[in-house]
N, C-alpha and C positions, 0 to 999 in steps of 0.2 A: 836105068833106075838106080838111085842111090840106096844104099843100105843104111837106114836111119839108126840102126843099133850100133854101128861102128862109126865113130866120129873121125873124119878125115879132113885134110885141107879143102877138098872139093865140097864137102858138106858145109864148111865155114863159108866158102864162096857162094854156095847156093843160099844159105841163110842170109848172107849180106844182100844178095840180089833180091830175094823176096822182101826183106825188110825195107830196102830202099824203094822197091816197087810199091809197097804199101804206103810209104811216105809220100810218093808222088800221087797216089790215089787220094790220100788224105788232103794233099795240097789242092788237088782238083776239086774235091768236095768243098773245101773252105772257100775257094774262089767262085764257085757256082751256086751253092745251096744257101739260100737266105736264112734258113732256120739255124744252120751251123754258124753262120756269120753272127746272128743275133745272140747266140750263146757264147761266142768268142772261143770256140773249141779249137785248140791248136791242131794242125795236121798230124803231129806226132801222136796225139791222143787218139785221133781217128784211126791212125795206122795201128796203134796198140790194140784198140777194140777189134779191128779186123783180124789181127794176128791171134787174138784171144778166141774170137768166134770161129775162125776157119783153120786155126792151127792145131797142134797136138792136144791142147787142153779143151778144144771145142769140137767141131765137126771132123777135124782131121783131114780136111781137103788140101791144105797147104803142106808141102813136104818139109816143114821146119823141123829141126832137131829139138831135143829136149834141153837145149843149153841156153835158152833165152834168159833164164835167171842168172846164169854165170856171166853172160854178156853184160847184164845190168851191173853186176858187181865190178866188172872190169871198167865199164864206162864211167861209173861213179868215181873210180880212182883217177881216170883221165880228167874228168871235169874238175876235181879238186886239186889235182896237180897243176892245172892251168890257172887256177884262180890267183895265186900269189904273183905269177908271172905277168898277169894282165892287169895287176893293180898298181896304182902309183905308190911311191914310197911315202910312208906316214911317220910323223914324229911320235915319240913314246907317249907324250901327253895326249895327243890326238887319239892314239890307239886306246889308251885307258878310258877316255871319256866316251868312246864309241862302244867299247866291248863290255864295260861294266853292266849297263842295263841289259845287253844281249845275254850275258852270262846269267844274270839274275833271272831273266825271263825263261831261259832254256832250262836252268837247273830247277827252278820252281815248278815249271811245267812237268818235268820228269817225275819229281817227287809227288806232286799234287795229283796227277792223273792216276798213278799207281795206288796211292794211299786212299784217295776218296772213293774210287770205284771198288777197290779191294774191300774197304770197310763196308760199303753198301752191300757187297756180295755176302760178306760174313754175317752182318747184322740183320739183313733183310731177306736176301734170296735163299740163304741156307735154311733158316727156320721156315720160310714160306713154301719153298718147293722141295726141300730135302736134298739139295745138291751139295756136293763136297765144298769145303771152305774155300779152296782156290778157284772155284768157279768164277767168281766176280773178277778176280785179278787177272784172269785169262783174257779179259777185254783189253786192258792196256798192254798185255803181252802181244796181242795181235795188232792193236792200234799203234802204239809207240814202238814196239819191238819189231813187228812184221812177221812174215812167214818163217824167216830164219830163226828168230828168237823162239817162236812157238815150237818149232821142230827141236831146237836144242834143249828147251826147258822141259819138254814132255817126258823125257827119259829120267828126270831127276826126282819126281814126286813120290815114287814108290807105290806100294800096293793100295794105299788109301785113296789114291787118285790115279787109276790105271793109265799107262802110257797112251793107249789108243784113244781113250776119252779125252785126255789132255791135249793130244795132238789134233784131234778132230775139232775140239772147241777153239783152240788157238788159231788153227788154220781158217776156220769159219769166220772168226772175228776179224782176222787180218784181211780176208777176202771182202767181207762186207764193208770193212773200213775203207778199203780202196775205192769201192764203187760209190759209197755214200760221200767219201771225201771229194770225189770229182763232181758229183751231182750237186751237193750242197755248196761246194766251193764255188762253182760257176754261179749259182743262185745268189750267194753272198756277194760275189763280185759285182753282179748286175745291180743289186741293191746299193752297194757302196758307190758305184759310179754315178748312180742317180742322185745320191746324197752328197756327191762331190767330196768323198773321203779319200779318193785315190789321187796321187800326184803325177802320174805319168800317162794315164789315159783319162779321158773325160767321159761324160755321160754317153751311153751307148747311142742315144738318138742323135748326138752331135758329132760322133766320130767320123773322120774322113773315110772315104771308101777304101783307101789303101790299107787302113788299119783293120777294116772289116774283112776284106777279101785277101789281104796280104800281098797284093800286087802293087808295086810302086810304079807310078807313071814316070816317063823319061825325065821330065823336068824336076822331079823331086829325088832322083837317085843320087847317092853319094858313093864315094870310093870305099873299098874294103881295106885300105892301108897302102903304105908305100913299101916298095922293095928295098931291103937293106943290104942285100948281097947280090953279086952278079950271077946271073943264071949260067954263065960259062963255067962257074965253079960248082955251085949247087943251087937247085931251085929254091926260091925264097920260101915257098910254102913247105917244101920238104924239110928245110932246116928247122923251121918253127915247129912242125909236127914232130920232128925228131926230138927236140928239146922236151916237149910235153910228154910224149910217149916214154922217153927214157926216164923222166922224173917219176911217172906213174909206175914204171917197172922197178925203179929203185925203192919206191914205197912198198911194192909187193915183196921185194927181197927183205926189206926191213921188218915187215909184219910177219910174213910166212916163214922165211928162212932163219932170220936172226932171232926174233922174239919167240916165235912159236917153236921153231925147230931146234935152235941151239940153247936158248935161255929158258925154254919151256914155259913162256908167258903167252897164254892164249887169250883170245877175245879182243885183241886190238885190231880194229877194222883197217883194211887196206886203204880205204879212202882217207882215213885220218893220217896214216903214215905217208901217203902220197902228198897230202897237203904240207906236211912237215918238210918233206924233201923239196917240194916246190918252193917253200919259203927259204930253204938253204940255198937253192939255185938262185933265187932272187937276190939274196944277200951277196953271194959270190959274184953275180953279174954286176951288181951295183958297185961292189968294192973294186972290181977290175975294170970298171967303166965299159964292160962289154954289153951292158944293157942298152947302149946306144944302137946296137944292131938287132935288138929284139923288139919287134913292132907289136905293140899291145893290141891293136885292133885285129891283127892276124891271129894272135893267141886267143882273143875273144871269139873269133870266128871258129877256131878249132874247138873251143869249149862249147860253143853253141851247137855245132854239128854233133858233138858227143852227147849233148843234152837231148837233142831230138832223138837220137838212136836209143839213148837210155830210157826215155819215156816209152817209146814203142816197145822195146824189149821188156821193160818192167811190167807194163800192163798186159802184154801178151803172155807173160809167164804165170799169171794168176791161175790157181787151181780151183776151178768152179765145181769140181766133183765132190768137194768136201761137204759132208752133211752131218747133222747131229740129231739124235733122238729127243734131246731136250729143247724142243723148239720154243715153247712158251717162256721158260726162264731166259732163254737166249734172246728172244725178242725184247723182253723187259730189260735185260742187261745192255743190249745195244742201244736202246732208247736212252737209258741212263748215261751210257758212255758218250753218246753224241751230245747230250745236254751239258755234261761236265766239261767236255772238250771245247764246246762253243764258248762257255763261260770263261774258261781259263785262257783260251786263245785271244779273244777279242776284248774282254774287259781289262785284263792285265796288260795287254799290249798297249792299250790307250793310256794306262797309268805309268808305263815304264819307258815309252819311246816318245821323244819330243819331235823326231823327224821320221817320216815314212812308216808310221805305226801300222797302217793297214797292210802295206806291202810285206812287212815282216810277219804280221799276224797271219796272213793268208798262206805264206810259206809254212809257218808252224802248223797251221790247220791241215795242210796236205801231208806234212811229215808226221804229225801226231795222230792222224786217222788212218793213214795208209803206208806210204813209202816216201822216201826222199824224192823219188822220181815224180810222184804226184805233187809234192810241194814245189818242185822246180817248175812243173808244167803250169800250175796255178800262178806262180810268181811271174812267169813269162807273159801271162795274159795281161797283168797289171803293170809289169815293168820289163818290157821286151828287150831293153838294152842294158839291163842290170845297173841302172843309174842309182838305185837305192843302196847298192853294194850289200844287199841282205845276205847273199850267199857267202861273200867274203867274210863279213862280220860273224856270221853263224859258224863258219868253219873254224875261225880262230877262237871263238867263245866256247866251242865244243871241246877244245883240247882239255880243259880241266874237268869237263863233264863226263868225258869218255870213261875214265877209270871208275867214276861213281856209278855209271850205268852198268858196267860190268859187275861191280859189287852188288848192285841192286838185283840184277838177274840171278846171280848166284845165291843171294840170301833168301829169296822167296821159297824155293823148295826146301832149303835147309830149315827155315823157320816152320814150315808146315809139318815136316817130319818131326821137329822138336816140340810141336804143340804150342808155339808162340807166334803164329802168323798174325793174329789179331794185334798183338803188341808191336810187331814189326810195322804194320800199316799205321798204327798210331804214331810210332816214332817217325816215320817218313812224313806224316802229316805235320808233325811238330817242326821238322826240319824245313818243310816248305814255308811255314809261317815265319820261321826265323830268317829265312832268306828275304822275305818281304820286309821284315823289320830292319835287316841290314841295308836293304835298298833305301829305306826311309832315312836311316842314319847317315848314309853316304850321299844323300841328295839326289838319288836316281828316281825316287818316287815322285810323281807329278801330283801336286795337291789339286783338289777339286776347283779351288778358286782360279788356278792357272788354266785349267781346262775350260772353265766357263768364259774366261777372258779371251782365250784363243778362238772359241766358237763365235763370240761377238765380233772379233776382229775379222 
């Protein structure tokens, strides 16, 4: 019997064995159960629900450690380190045309969700239910920020909004956001496929059986890539796995050791620095022409494996024990939060993306209601081969957004303690509108006449 209070390499081995076992069970469920096929639920999501139900945050029947959340953070770094290595080389003009709308959409969504829901909380929920002013803004803290942001921000509000209350509310909105993000996300996908809004999957009723069950018949199978090195020197997969893992590790050193430890710059996520390192590796490989020996499909396979594990660990790490005494204003807040997020995700995606708008919007929906793991899971349903390159584009567009997000998280408790939280929310709302104005001036905003013409075509 393992001692779950002491983490050892054997505990890591057992965690991996259980997680992979749950993935196999999820795959069996997807292959055999029609209801799961009709909802297009990925095996990784099934595995995550099983880990949540029977793991340490549920019934406690599975001897998993309490490190699923840490595994998720590591796997996100691996996924984003692999993205540049699996992407083709783009010209600067092509990069600018693709990333401009993605940046506008991401930065607008960040400001608008925090500002709109925060203002509703201050102007409606506080006078109606007598809750503290930051009550409303704790919804985007849980939705956009997630459990980590909720835990970090809870200690900063002071006596006016006690740490226990802030943490409970933030954790609750983060947990509910994950659950609703999955349920509503699958429902939205079903409606979109019926309305032919998706580009890489068709209507559920017309999908071939292999897309429903996930089992590919022999005549439709394709290769996973070509070996670029001789196995007598090093295994092909081992070399590619080494490139990706080493890039992610360098990203960790850059974020945690150099920025946080030496330069005392905290708040830069490892997945972001891992992506930067991956881009540096990509540039070096292209410059030295060593990229001829890096097989993109193998890198994509490593990224896909990491994504499956990420989704399983991310869902399994949800804390379902979080409760709050303010159930009525919380329900009202969550309803408002869902409506605001639906509006900003899908209306503005249609106005800013000329290609693959739904695929990018459904990823944003998962990300802005729960976690990046949920966004990736929903994206894989509608874009199983990452043909839209939504993740690639998002990762690059997030680079200028990251420091703004850190500033936003820091500014909320500071504004509350200073008595100007209302004006901060107004300021962020103005910034979100200015971003839309900039998008119009730069030609990123799609006019209604063009949308109507595309629908007729």
